[in-house]
N, C-alpha and C positions, 0 to 999 in steps of 0.2 A: 504494500500500500504506500502510495506517495502522498505526503502532505506538503504542499507548497506554502511559502510565506504568505501568499495571497489568500489561501484557504484559511490560515490562522487569523490574519489581520481582519478579514471580513466579519469575524465573530467578535471583534473587540468593540466595546461601546464608544471608543473615541476614534474609530476608523474614519478617515485614512491617516490620522496622526499616529506617530510612533511613540510609545512609552518606553521609559528606561527599563521596565521589567519585561518587555516583550521577548527579548532574547532568551530569558530564563524560561518563560512559559511555553515558548515555541520549542525549546529543548525538552521540556516535559512532554509535550505532545508527540515529538519525534521518538522519545524513549517509549512512550506507551504504544505507539504504532509498531516499533521494532519488537517490543515484547509480544504483541499480538501476532505479528508475522512469524515469530519463532515458536508459537504455541499451537496446539491442536484444536483449540476451542472456538466453536462457531465460525469455522473457516469457510463454511458454505455461503456466508453472506457476501454480497457484492462489495467490492472495494469502496464504492461511494458510501455505502451504509456504514462500513467499518470506519471510514474517515470521519463521518458525522458523529459516530459514537466517541471516537478519540477526542474530537474537538469539543463535544458536549461534556465529557468527563473533565477535560482541561478547564472549560468554562466554570463548571461546578467548583473545581479546586480553587480557581481564582476568586470566585465569589465568596467561598468560605474563608480563605486566607484574608481577604479584604473586609470581611463582614459586610459585604455589599448589600445584603438584605433580601436577595431573591430567594435563596433556599430557606433562610430563616423565616421569611414571611409565609412561604408555602407550607413548611412543616408545622409552623405554629397554627395556621388556619386548619390544616388537616387534623392536627391533634385536638384542636378545639371542637371540631365537628365529629371526628370519628375515633378519638382516643388513642391515636398513634401518629408518629411524625411523618408517615408516608403510607401509601397503600401497600398491601400484601405482607409486609415484613414485621409489623408490630414494633415493639420496643424491647431490644435485648438489654440484659443487665448492664452491659458495658457501653450502652449508647449514651453519647454526650450531645445534648442539644446544641445545634448550630456550629458544631465543630466537624472535623473530618470523621466520617463513619463508613465502615465497610458496606452496610446495607444501603446507605445513601448512594454510594458508587454503583451498587447492584441495581438500584432503582433507576438511576440516570441512564445506565446502559439499556435496561429493559424498556424504559419509556421512549428512548430514542429509536430503538429498533422497532417498537410498536408503531411509532409515527411514520417510519419509513416503509415498513413492510405490512402494516396491518397487525392486528392483535393475534399473532400466530405463535408467539414464543411463551411457553410456560414461565411465569415469574420465578418458579422454583427449579427451573432447568439446571441440571448439574454442571453443564458447561458454562452457563451464565454465571453460576456461583463461583466456579473456578477462575473465570476471567476477572470477575469483580474482586476476588481475593488478591489476585496477582496485581491488578491495577492499584488496589488499596495499599498493598505493601510498598509498591514503588512510591506512591504519593506520601505515605506516612514517613518514609525515610527523609523526605524533603520538607515536610510540613513545618517544623519548628523554625527552620532557617529560611523558608521561602519569603522572598521580598513581597511587600504589599503592593498589589497592582492598583494604583490609585484611580485608574480609569473605571474601576468597578465600584467606586465610592460616590458616584453621582447622586444617588438617592439621599445621602446624608448631607449634601451640599446645596440642595435647592429647596425652594419653598413653592408649593403648588399654587399658592395665592399671590405670589410676587410676579408682576408682569415682566420684570427684568430677567427672570429665569425662564421665560416662555420658550425661547429657542432651545435651551439646554434640555428642558423637559420634553419638548417635541422630539429632539434627537434621541433622547434616552428611551422615550416611548416607542419610537420606530424600531430602534435596536431591540428593545425588550420583546416586542411582538414578533418581529421577523427573524431575529438573529440569536436571541439568548438561548441557552441550553434548556431552559424550562418551558418556554412557550413555542419555540420553533417547531418541535415535532407535530404540534397540532395546528399551528398557523400555516404550515405547508399544505395540510389538507384543505384549509380554507382557500388557499390559492388554487389548488387543483380544481375545486368546485367552481371557481371563478374563471377558469381558463377559457370556456366558450365566450364569455363576455370580453375577455382580453383579446382573443382572436378577432372578434367582431370589431373591436375598436381599431385594431391594426388594419384590417381590411378596409374599413371606412375612411380612416384618416391617413393611411400610409405609415411606414415604419418610423420615419423621423418625426413627423407631426404627432404621432401617437404617444410619444414619451410623456408629455405633461398629462395627457388623459389617463395613461396607465398609472402615473404617480397618484392622480386623484383617486383612481380605483383602489390602489394600495391603501391610501389614507382612509377611504370609506370602509374598506374591510377591517382595517386596524381598529377603527373606532366603533364598529357596529357588531363584529363577530367575536363572541367569546373564545378564549383560547387558554390552554394550560391543563395540567392534570386535574385541577379543579377549575371548570370552565368559568372564567370571569371576563368581563370586558376590560379593555385597556385602562379605562378610568378607574375601575375597581382595583386592578393590580397596582396602579400608581398610588392610590390612596392607601392601600395596604402596605406597600413597600416604603413609601416616603413618609406617610403620616401615621403609620401603625393603626390605621382605621379598618377594623374588621367589617367585611361586607355583611349585609343582612341576609 
């Protein structure tokens, strides 16, 4: 599996800017990819799917190191509603809220594969568990010394009610919906359902003139279609992550 710098950078909230920590986390992604390439687990998956899994796990790791709020908000909401920090796996005795956990990694892998391939993988699949364990051990070795990726801290630096933060909030919302490890697996399904409309726009306007219209379509979907393991609108996710406001 090949992971290009472009693949990694497109998943960063400050893209196309380059952060001081990008070299480290790209190195993490490449190590995860190499580990998987040299293992026997879930090798039947297409390289595109495996690449998305590696980048999602890297994104989860960045978010947890930075305490960026994405995983913390999701697991807190899921625990509030269902009594466990994530679907399927419950809460083990050694589980530590909002820090690096093996079952978090297992769930991120499963959730990404489910979004790419449909819900066809048993969450308790033995190969999935083995891969998650190997990924977790690699990440755990680096966890304490990992540099804080400040680009994942946007949520703690903006005020939803401050007009001066409007552009940063929009950019963060767009990344959160279309690129983040948590929402991307389901937002891609939203885009798939909208493809007939996108093709109609291109046929009607032509490829170059269609770009602003396609951007408008993306924005309309982002604000109207719920996404995530707990389906919430973008506005609800923003309130939850930035303001710690639990949705009704």
